[in-house]
Backbone bond lengths (Angstrom), bond angles and torsions (degrees), N, CA, C in turn:
res aa  C-N    CA-C-N  psi(-1)  N-CA   C-N-CA  omega(-1)  CA-C   N-CA-C  phi
1 M - - - 1.455 - - 1.521 112.20 -
2 G 1.347 116.52 -18.42 1.429 121.36 -177.66 1.504 116.36 78.79
3 I 1.352 118.67 18.47 1.388 122.23 173.95 1.542 110.26 -123.25
4 T 1.329 115.24 154.32 1.476 119.44 -178.35 1.489 110.37 -81.58
5 Q 1.265 119.00 161.50 1.455 124.93 175.92 1.514 112.51 -56.19
6 P 1.392 121.55 -47.29 1.387 123.66 173.66 1.516 113.59 -56.77
7 G 1.340 117.50 -38.93 1.448 122.30 -179.04 1.512 110.56 -69.21
8 A 1.302 116.00 -39.22 1.496 120.59 178.42 1.589 107.82 -66.97
9 T 1.295 115.89 -43.18 1.488 116.17 -176.20 1.565 107.51 -68.40
10 R 1.279 117.88 -38.64 1.517 118.26 177.26 1.483 112.10 -63.41
11 T 1.352 116.55 -43.92 1.452 120.75 178.22 1.546 109.70 -59.77
12 V 1.349 119.44 -51.84 1.405 123.75 -179.68 1.517 109.23 -57.43
13 G 1.298 122.84 -38.41 1.425 127.69 -178.43 1.555 108.54 -64.35
14 Q 1.335 116.17 -43.25 1.477 120.39 176.77 1.471 112.99 -64.45
15 L 1.405 117.43 -42.40 1.414 120.19 173.80 1.446 116.84 -64.68
16 L 1.265 116.83 -28.22 1.505 126.55 176.77 1.583 106.00 -69.82
17 E 1.276 116.34 -52.81 1.430 118.90 177.52 1.484 116.87 -55.99
18 L 1.329 114.23 -32.65 1.458 122.74 -178.79 1.503 111.53 -82.64
19 G 1.335 116.62 -10.77 1.470 121.26 179.26 1.449 114.19 82.45
20 Y 1.351 118.24 19.45 1.495 121.42 -179.31 1.477 114.13 -88.79
21 V 1.393 116.79 -23.93 1.402 120.76 177.33 1.561 111.12 -132.21
22 D 1.307 113.91 167.16 1.432 122.02 174.73 1.558 105.47 -123.79
23 M 1.325 114.19 147.43 1.501 116.09 178.85 1.508 108.67 -131.36
24 Q 1.312 116.50 131.72 1.465 122.36 179.64 1.614 107.22 -130.55
25 P 1.308 113.42 150.51 1.479 113.12 173.87 1.537 111.34 -69.05
26 A 1.326 113.89 146.05 1.436 122.86 -179.78 1.521 106.79 -67.60
27 P 1.273 121.96 137.57 1.511 123.36 -176.70 1.511 111.19 -68.04
28 D 1.296 118.00 -29.98 1.454 123.52 -178.94 1.511 120.16 -89.94
29 D 1.393 113.78 -13.33 1.463 117.81 -170.89 1.512 106.25 -158.95
30 Q 1.306 119.04 105.38 1.433 124.27 -175.33 1.508 111.84 -65.80
31 R 1.328 121.40 -14.42 1.453 124.28 179.57 1.514 109.84 -79.43
32 R 1.333 117.55 -23.23 1.444 122.04 -179.21 1.583 110.00 -94.25
33 R 1.298 114.56 152.43 1.449 124.03 175.94 1.503 109.78 -124.70
34 L 1.316 118.04 136.58 1.453 126.66 176.85 1.584 107.17 -95.33
35 V 1.260 112.51 121.65 1.550 116.56 179.09 1.520 108.92 -109.44
36 S 1.229 117.76 134.31 1.484 125.33 178.51 1.416 112.45 -137.44
37 L 1.323 119.74 154.21 1.398 124.60 175.05 1.534 113.63 -69.14
38 T 1.325 116.37 140.43 1.477 117.36 173.13 1.568 104.07 -88.12
39 D 1.322 115.30 -179.21 1.450 120.73 178.19 1.551 105.97 -64.21
40 K 1.312 118.73 -40.25 1.487 122.05 179.57 1.533 107.68 -63.03
41 G 1.346 117.91 -41.71 1.455 120.71 -178.40 1.565 110.55 -65.38
42 Q 1.369 114.88 -41.31 1.447 120.27 178.64 1.489 110.74 -62.37
43 D 1.342 117.46 -40.36 1.502 123.86 179.61 1.500 108.42 -62.31
44 L 1.375 116.67 -40.30 1.501 116.43 178.70 1.520 112.14 -68.28
45 V 1.332 117.23 -38.66 1.512 121.39 175.20 1.502 110.28 -59.15
46 D 1.324 115.83 -47.66 1.545 121.12 -176.45 1.537 107.56 -65.65
47 H 1.329 120.47 -45.54 1.486 123.89 176.51 1.562 108.33 -58.04
48 S 1.330 117.49 -47.90 1.432 119.28 -178.77 1.475 113.16 -59.64
49 K 1.301 120.87 -42.91 1.403 128.70 -179.87 1.565 108.05 -61.94
50 K 1.320 114.44 -41.97 1.451 118.63 -170.81 1.541 111.33 -83.12
51 V 1.373 116.93 -41.04 1.422 121.31 -173.48 1.488 116.41 -106.47
52 I 1.409 116.06 -49.34 1.419 123.73 -170.49 1.538 110.66 -73.39
53 W 1.300 117.24 -60.96 1.459 121.27 -175.49 1.546 114.54 -57.98
54 P 1.337 120.42 -36.36 1.480 116.34 177.17 1.494 111.41 -66.50
55 R 1.323 116.55 -31.31 1.505 121.01 178.14 1.526 107.86 -67.99
56 I 1.294 119.04 -45.13 1.475 125.40 178.51 1.564 108.09 -61.16
57 A 1.297 115.66 -46.18 1.535 118.45 -179.69 1.504 109.05 -62.74
58 A 1.320 119.58 -39.71 1.405 119.80 -177.33 1.546 110.80 -71.17
59 A 1.306 117.37 -37.15 1.499 120.49 177.76 1.504 107.69 -67.99
60 V 1.291 122.51 -41.20 1.521 120.46 176.81 1.467 111.65 -64.13
61 A 1.374 118.72 -40.45 1.440 124.19 -176.79 1.548 105.24 -64.65
62 D 1.351 117.82 -41.20 1.435 120.73 175.82 1.559 113.45 -57.53
63 L 1.319 108.42 -46.41 1.497 115.77 179.94 1.499 113.22 -65.98
64 C 1.334 120.82 -42.60 1.392 124.18 -168.15 1.551 114.25 -106.07
65 G 1.340 117.57 -4.53 1.467 119.74 -173.11 1.413 117.84 -55.78
66 D 1.361 120.28 -32.67 1.485 122.62 -173.97 1.536 107.67 -102.07
67 L 1.248 124.01 7.94 1.443 121.57 177.39 1.478 117.18 -69.79
68 D 1.263 116.94 140.82 1.399 122.41 178.40 1.500 107.81 -157.38
69 G 1.318 117.78 154.50 1.555 119.75 173.67 1.465 110.94 102.66
70 P 1.307 117.38 -163.18 1.437 125.86 -174.57 1.509 111.34 -63.93
71 I 1.343 115.92 140.99 1.462 122.85 -171.05 1.539 112.95 -57.43
72 L 1.336 116.13 -36.96 1.488 120.53 -179.18 1.469 109.37 -64.85
73 E 1.356 119.97 -39.31 1.411 124.64 175.84 1.460 111.04 -64.39
74 Q 1.326 116.93 -42.03 1.504 122.42 -179.46 1.609 106.73 -64.61
75 L 1.284 115.67 -44.99 1.582 117.76 176.61 1.505 110.79 -58.34
76 A 1.278 117.10 -44.66 1.455 122.99 179.28 1.612 109.90 -60.02
77 A 1.276 114.77 -43.30 1.452 121.45 -177.18 1.605 108.28 -69.94
78 I 1.299 115.51 -36.00 1.509 120.72 173.17 1.455 111.69 -60.59
79 E 1.353 115.09 -49.58 1.478 119.92 -179.75 1.533 109.45 -59.94
80 D 1.303 116.35 -45.79 1.566 121.07 179.37 1.465 108.74 -57.73
81 G 1.375 115.43 -48.17 1.440 119.54 -177.30 1.563 113.61 -63.23
82 L 1.313 114.39 -38.14 1.506 118.50 -179.75 1.565 107.10 -71.38
83 A 1.343 119.35 -33.98 1.426 120.55 178.55 1.530 110.88 -66.60
84 A 1.340 118.64 -31.75 1.460 125.31 179.99 1.479 111.79 -77.85
85 V 1.377 114.12 -44.30 1.451 118.97 -179.03 1.523 107.49 -145.62
86 P 1.330 119.61 108.78 1.431 122.14 -174.23 1.612 107.49 -64.02
87 L 1.361 114.15 154.81 1.444 118.47 -176.98 1.561 111.34 -57.01
88 A 1.351 117.96 -38.55 1.432 119.04 -179.85 1.484 116.67 -62.33
89 R 1.329 114.04 -25.70 1.547 120.78 176.26 1.447 115.57 -90.19
90 R 1.438 116.88 -13.13 1.460 115.31 -174.84 1.490 111.87 -70.82
91 N 1.274 119.32 -39.24 1.521 118.01 177.44 1.567 108.85 -62.32
92 A 1.294 120.22 -44.26 1.388 120.79 -175.52 1.556 107.93 -61.52
93 A 1.370 117.01 -40.21 1.444 120.98 177.25 1.530 111.15 -59.63
94 E 1.352 114.57 -42.86 1.499 119.46 -176.93 1.565 109.51 -67.81
95 E 1.345 114.26 -32.85 1.472 115.56 -176.63 1.549 110.88 -73.47
96 E 1.419 114.83 -26.60 1.443 118.39 -177.83 1.543 111.92 -77.20
97 R 1.385 113.31 -18.93 1.524 118.01 -179.46 1.483 111.37 -66.82
């Protein structure tokens, strides 16, 4: 996943405090913890899939839709596009059209 064990532990702790996950000891090994979504956490995942991720996908498509050619040129075009209109503002701009 590309994160360290302390980073994962800290993130799970924050999600636990916010009520998005539940943590129980593993029945076979007390050193391990089983983490699962709470109803609140599942609601957040469902909302994200329905509302947030489609907006992100649309913003990325808007940013990358016309790209073609060598990857370094595409990356430069993405950087230029993000400098002109950040990803967070791209969906808002699309909705205003």
